[in-house]
N, C-alpha and C positions, 0 to 999 in steps of 0.2 A: 372531505370526509362527511360533509353534511348529507350528500346524496348517496352515500354508501350504506347499503343494508347489510344484514348479517350474511356471513358466508356459509354455504352448505356444500356437502359432498366433496368433490375434488378440489374446489376452491379453498375450502376450509383446511383440507389436508396439506395443500401446497403452502398456505399461509402459516400453518403450524410448524411445518418443516423450516420455513424461513425464520420464524421466531425462535426456534431451538438453536439456531446458529449464533444468537446474541450471547455475548460473554460478559457476565457481571464483573468478573475480576479485571478483564480488559477495560471495562468502563471506568473502574477506579483508577487504573494506571493512566488512562487518557485524560481523565479529569485532573489528576495531579500534574501531568505534563502541561496541559492547557493553562492551568493556574500559574505554574512556574514560568511558563513562556510569556504569558500576557500580563501577569500581575494579579493581585487579589481583587482588582477593580471589576473583573469579569464575574466574580461571585462563584458560587458552587451550585450545582443542580441537586434536586432531590434524588435520592438513590433510586435506581431502577430505570428501565427502558423509557418509560413515559417522561420521567423527570429529565433524563438526558436529552430526549427529543425536544421537549419544551425549551430547555436551555439553549439549544443550538438552532431552533426553528427560525428565528428571525434573521439569521445569517451574520449578526454583528460579532458574536464570539468567534465564529469561523474566520471572518474577515480580519479581526485583530490577530488571530493566530497566524495566518499566512503573511500578514504584514510584518509581524515580529521576526520572521525568518529572513527578511531583507534588511540591508543596511539603511540607515536614515537617509531620506531624500529619494529613495527609489521604491516607495510603497506601491504595490500593484493594484490594490483595491481601495476605492474611495469609501470612507465610512461616514454616513450622515450624522449630523449632530444629535438628532433625536432618533431613537430606534424606529424603523418603519412599522406602521400599524396596518397598512393595507396589504392584502394577501399577495398581490402581484409584485409589490415592492420588496416584500420579504423573499419571495422566490427569486427575484432578480438579484438580490444581495447574495443568496446562496449560489446562483449561477456565476456571479463574479468570483466567488471563492473557488468554485470548481475550475474556472478558466485559469485563475492564478496558480492553483495547485498543479494543473497540467503544464503550465509554463515553467513552474519550479522543477518539474521533472517526473511527476507522478504519472505512471503509465495509464493510458486510457481505460484499460481493462480493470484497473484498481479504483476508478472513480465512480462514485454512486450517482444516481439520477436525482434530480431535485425533489421529485415526489417521494423517493425513498426516505428522505428526511422529513419533508414537509407534512406528509400524510402518515408517517411512521410505517411505511410499507415494508422496508428492509433496513432496520437499524444496524444489522450486522454489516451491511455494505458500507454504511457510514463509518463504522469502526475500522473496516479494512482500509478505507481511504485515509483516515487519520493515522493509522499504523504505517502506511506507505509513506505519508508525508513526514512522519517522525523518523523513519528509517533513512530517508533521503537527507534530512537535516543533520542526523548524526554522522552519516557518511561524508557529507560535504565538509564538515569540521571547519567552517569558516568563521566561527566565533559568534554566530547569531543563534545557536541552539542553547537553550537554558534547560536545566533539569539533569536528571541522572542519565548518562549515556547507555546504561545497561537496560533501560526501559525498552529500547528498540534494537533490532538486529541491524548490523552494518551490512550494506549491500556490497556484493563482490565488485572489486575494481580491477581494471586492466593492469597487468604487470608486464610491461614490454621488456623484451630481452634483446640485447645487441650482441652479435657474435662477430669476431674478426674473420678475415679470409682464411687464416691458418687454422682456426678452430673449425670452420666449415669444411676444409679439406680433410682434416683428421676424422671428422664424422663420416666421411664417405668410405673410409677404410674399415670401419667397424660394422660387423653384421649384428644387428640388434636381436635380442632374444625374441622380440615380437615376431620376427620373420621365421623363427624356428630353425632347427638344425636336425639333420638326420644322422650325424656321426657315423657315416659310412654304411648305413643300413640300405638295403635295396629290397625290392619286392620279388626278387628271383625265387622261384619255387613256391610262391604263395598262390592260392586259388581261392576265389570267393564264390560259393554256390556251385551248382552243377554246370558242367560245360554245355554248350548248345548242342542239341540232339539232331 
């Protein structure tokens, strides 16, 4: 961010559209979930986009969040004893979170880029990633999710059906309504448009 000057013209328009996607109510819900999931030791951010970004920027809170979704003994992200102070170490911690979130099942299209969080380029993308992670945690229902399950939408799950041979044979004798029926009608005597001259 140190080398970034003010945005003008189209760059400013694009950035303002990205910033409008940020949801303050969603921020409150995500903070509540992260605190419920990780414990009060992670603290709370100042309200607003900048406070949320500063809270998550070093990657420690995100790493604790994704680790809390796994059972004891199989934590995917190594958390250093002291929070990293060097920029590349902080970005590396965020990248480890992103890799762990993808391994957990978050779709690649829902995952933000490291600079989206680190330079606050697209905090709405960070919110989308956390929402996708929360939805997966609620859907898995493996006992590692803490918090209100109504905070996130459950993802659709496969509902496999098994049919016996007799049920499959009965189905061949039925004409489904999707196929339509003509109930004895024909096109005899009907003409469309003028005949060929």
